[in-house]
Each structure stands twice: as structure tokens, then as C-alpha cells.
C-alpha positions in Angstrom: 36.4 103.1 36.2 36.3 106.1 37.7 40.6 107.4 38.7 39.2 110.5 40.0 36.8 108.8 42.4 39.6 106.3 43.6 41.9 108.5 44.4 39.3 110.9 46.4 38.5 107.9 48.7 42.5 106.7 48.7 43.4 110.7 50.4 40.2 110.7 52.7 41.4 107.1 53.9 45.0 108.9 54.4 43.6 111.5 56.2 41.9 109.7 58.7 44.7 107.6 59.1 46.8 110.5 59.7 44.1 112.0 62.1 44.4 108.7 64.3 48.2 108.5 64.1 48.3 112.5 65.3 45.5 111.5 68.1 47.1 108.5 69.3 50.7 109.8 69.6 49.7 112.7 71.2 47.7 110.5 73.8 51.2 108.3 74.0 53.7 111.8 74.2 51.2 113.3 76.7 51.6 109.8 79.0 47.5 109.3 78.4 48.0 106.3 77.0 51.1 104.2 79.0 53.7 101.8 77.6 52.5 98.4 76.8 48.6 99.4 76.3 47.1 97.3 73.7 45.8 99.1 70.9 43.3 97.0 68.7 41.9 98.0 65.5 38.6 97.6 66.2 38.1 99.5 69.2 39.9 102.3 67.3 37.9 102.0 64.2 34.9 102.2 66.5 36.1 105.6 68.4 37.1 107.2 65.2 34.2 105.4 62.8 36.6 104.1 60.6 37.3 100.5 59.0 39.9 98.6 60.5 42.1 99.0 57.7 42.3 102.8 58.1 42.8 101.9 61.8 45.5 99.6 60.9 47.4 102.4 58.7 47.1 105.0 61.6 49.0 102.2 63.8 51.3 101.4 61.0 52.7 104.9 61.0 53.5 105.2 64.4 54.8 101.6 64.5 57.3 103.5 61.7 58.1 106.0 64.3 59.1 103.8 67.1 56.0 104.7 69.6 54.0 101.2 68.6 54.8 97.8 68.8 53.2 95.1 66.3 53.4 91.8 67.3 52.3 88.8 65.0 48.9 87.5 65.7 49.0 89.4 69.2 48.1 92.9 67.5 49.8 96.5 68.4 51.0 98.1 71.7 52.4 101.1 72.7 56.2 100.5 72.8 57.7 99.5 76.1 61.1 100.8 75.6 63.9 99.0 77.7 66.7 100.7 80.0 69.0 100.0 76.7 66.7 101.4 74.0 66.4 104.5 76.7 70.0 105.1 76.4 70.1 104.6 72.9 67.5 107.4 72.4 69.6 110.0 74.8 73.1 108.6 72.9 71.4 109.8 69.7 70.5 113.2 70.5 73.8 113.9 72.1 75.1 113.2 68.7 72.4 115.1 67.0 71.0 118.3 69.2 74.6 119.8 69.4 74.7 120.1 65.7 70.9 121.2 65.8 72.3 124.3 68.3 75.2 125.1 66.1 73.0 125.5 62.9 70.5 127.9 64.7 73.4 130.1 65.9 74.3 130.7 62.3 71.1 131.9 61.3 69.3 133.1 65.1 67.6 136.1 65.1 65.8 138.5 67.9 62.3 137.3 66.5 63.4 133.7 67.0 64.7 134.7 70.7 61.3 136.2 71.3 59.4 132.5 70.3 61.8 130.8 72.2 61.2 133.0 75.3 57.3 132.8 75.1 57.7 128.8 75.1 59.9 129.1 78.0 57.1 131.3 79.8 55.1 128.8 79.0 57.2 126.2 80.6 57.5 128.2 83.6 53.8 127.7 84.2 54.0 124.0 85.2 57.7 124.1 87.0 56.1 124.7 90.7 52.8 122.8 90.0 51.9 119.0 91.1 49.9 116.3 89.6 49.8 114.0 86.6 47.9 116.4 84.5 50.5 119.4 85.1 53.5 117.0 84.9 52.2 115.8 81.4 51.8 119.4 80.1 55.4 120.4 81.7 57.0 117.1 79.6 55.5 118.1 76.6 56.1 121.9 76.9 60.0 121.0 77.5 60.0 118.8 74.6 58.4 121.7 72.8 61.4 124.0 73.3 63.8 121.2 71.8 61.1 120.9 68.8 61.2 124.7 67.8 65.2 125.1 68.4 64.9 121.8 65.4 62.5 124.2 63.7 64.6 127.0 63.5 67.9 124.8 61.8 66.6 125.3 58.5 66.8 121.8 57.9 63.5 119.9 57.4 65.2 116.6 57.7 67.1 117.5 60.9 63.6 118.6 61.9 61.9 115.4 61.2 64.9 113.5 62.9 64.2 115.6 66.1 60.5 114.9 66.1 61.1 111.3 66.1 63.5 111.8 69.0 61.7 113.9 71.0 58.3 111.8 70.8 60.6 108.5 71.7 62.2 110.7 74.6 58.5 111.4 76.1 57.6 107.7 76.1 61.0 106.8 77.7 60.5 109.8 80.4 56.6 108.3 80.7 58.2 104.5 81.6 61.3 105.6 83.5 60.4 109.2 84.4 61.5 110.6 88.0 59.3 113.7 89.2 61.3 116.7 91.0 63.4 117.6 87.9 61.7 120.0 86.1 62.7 123.2 87.6 66.6 122.3 86.5 65.3 121.4 83.0 63.8 124.9 82.5 66.8 126.7 84.1 68.8 124.7 81.5 66.5 125.9 79.0 67.0 129.5 79.8 70.7 129.2 80.0 70.8 127.5 76.4 68.6 130.8 75.0 71.0 133.2 76.6 73.9 131.5 75.1 72.2 131.6 71.6 71.6 135.1 72.2 75.2 135.7 72.8 75.9 133.6 69.9 78.7 131.5 72.0 78.5 128.4 69.9 80.8 126.2 72.0 78.9 126.8 75.1 75.5 126.0 73.5 76.7 123.1 72.6 78.3 122.1 76.0 75.0 123.2 77.9 72.9 121.2 75.2 74.8 118.1 76.0 74.9 118.8 79.7 70.9 119.3 79.8 70.3 115.9 78.1 72.9 114.2 80.7 70.8 115.6 83.3 67.5 114.1 81.4 68.9 111.0 81.0 70.4 110.9 84.8 66.8 111.6 85.7 65.7 108.0 84.9 64.8 105.2 86.6 63.2 101.5 86.1 59.5 102.3 87.4 57.1 101.8 85.2 53.4 103.2 85.8 50.2 101.5 85.3 48.3 101.1 82.2 45.4 103.3 80.8 42.4 102.2 78.5 42.1 103.4 74.9 39.2 104.9 75.3 39.6 106.6 78.6 43.1 107.9 76.9 41.3 109.4 74.3 38.2 111.0 75.4 40.1 112.6 78.6 
């Protein structure tokens, strides 16, 4: 028995599962895969050139994050969050993100400000643009602002929590979001950065809460049409 070969094969399978997880995750967050889209192991295996076992492992990772729903005898589907689940996501963000802001203020540097400012410059490119592609890009870079803040907190566990929350938020916005609020969100990000640079903890926390409230207020119950898995991954 060659233990080293077995370990190598297992690691290669895990790497392929992670690649599948990342590709599907990006397609979900970028709104290329709509909620309730069916994800079959056989089709994923064919698209990625892997076995159904490897494809299943990738789907299980996404299920753990709450981005995919596994149903017995039916298969896997992109999660289709209800209005109540959407409220839970934003309630969680209201509990966590003011703490993220406080943690960042305690270690904020001019270099961090430059990184955030560059991110907001990227975000501003999509504020005035129209169309589905621009809207997807704007939602992604807007979420990236919050992920950057979490990465600056110095707390990797907090960063992981935020990664899941922003991913779920993007899915909620894909299902329930209205267009037309991008410029407001961008201005709120600019205000948060300004408060961070002034190291005003109370104002930063208040601005963050207002911003999350504003995002949630921009949700409605109109679902979008589904997209075939092959089309979403090959765009």
C-alpha cells in the first residue's frame, strides 16, 4: 500500500473540489446563477472533467456556506432565501459589522485608507453604468469593500464570518434587490472611510448601521429568472 500516493490523490481531489466550489460560488455571488437553479453532479463533473464524487464535495462546501441547498432524492439547488432568511442575514450584519469597524479603527493606517480608496474608485466606475453586467459588477465590488474592512480587522475568524455573510447578502440581493440605489451605497462607503480616517468610532459604527439598514430597505420580493448552469459558468 502506497500511503504517499493515496495522500497525493486525495489532495488532488480536494483541490478540484475547491476549484468547483470557487467557480460556482463566484457565479452565484456575481448573479450569473439565479436562486433555485438546479446543480447536477453529472453536469458539473462534465464541465470540470471530474467525477461525480469530486463534484459532490464541491457542492457540499457550498451547502455548508448556505449558498446551495441539498435536497434528498432531488439534488442540489442554488439557495433561494426567503424574506425571513434575508432579514436574518442583515440582522447578523448589524450585530457584526459595527464591531468590525471598531476593530479596524484600532489599527487603521494611511496604507489601509489608500487600499479602501482604491476600492471605492473601482466601485465608482459602475455607479452610473446600466445593464445586468454592470449591476453584477457593482454588487460585487460593493461587497468587496466590506470584505476589505474585515480583512483589516486582524481577526481571521471574523473575516471568515464576514465572507459568508457577504456571500449570502449577494444572493439575497440577487433575488430581492432593486436597482437604482448604487450611488447612495457608494456615498455611504465614502462617508465610512472618512469616519475611519478621523478615527471616530461612534460615527463609523452609526454610519455602518445606517448603511446596512439602507441596503435592506432596498429589497423587494421580485425573483429573477433562472440561468442554465452551463451558460452561467461559460460567460
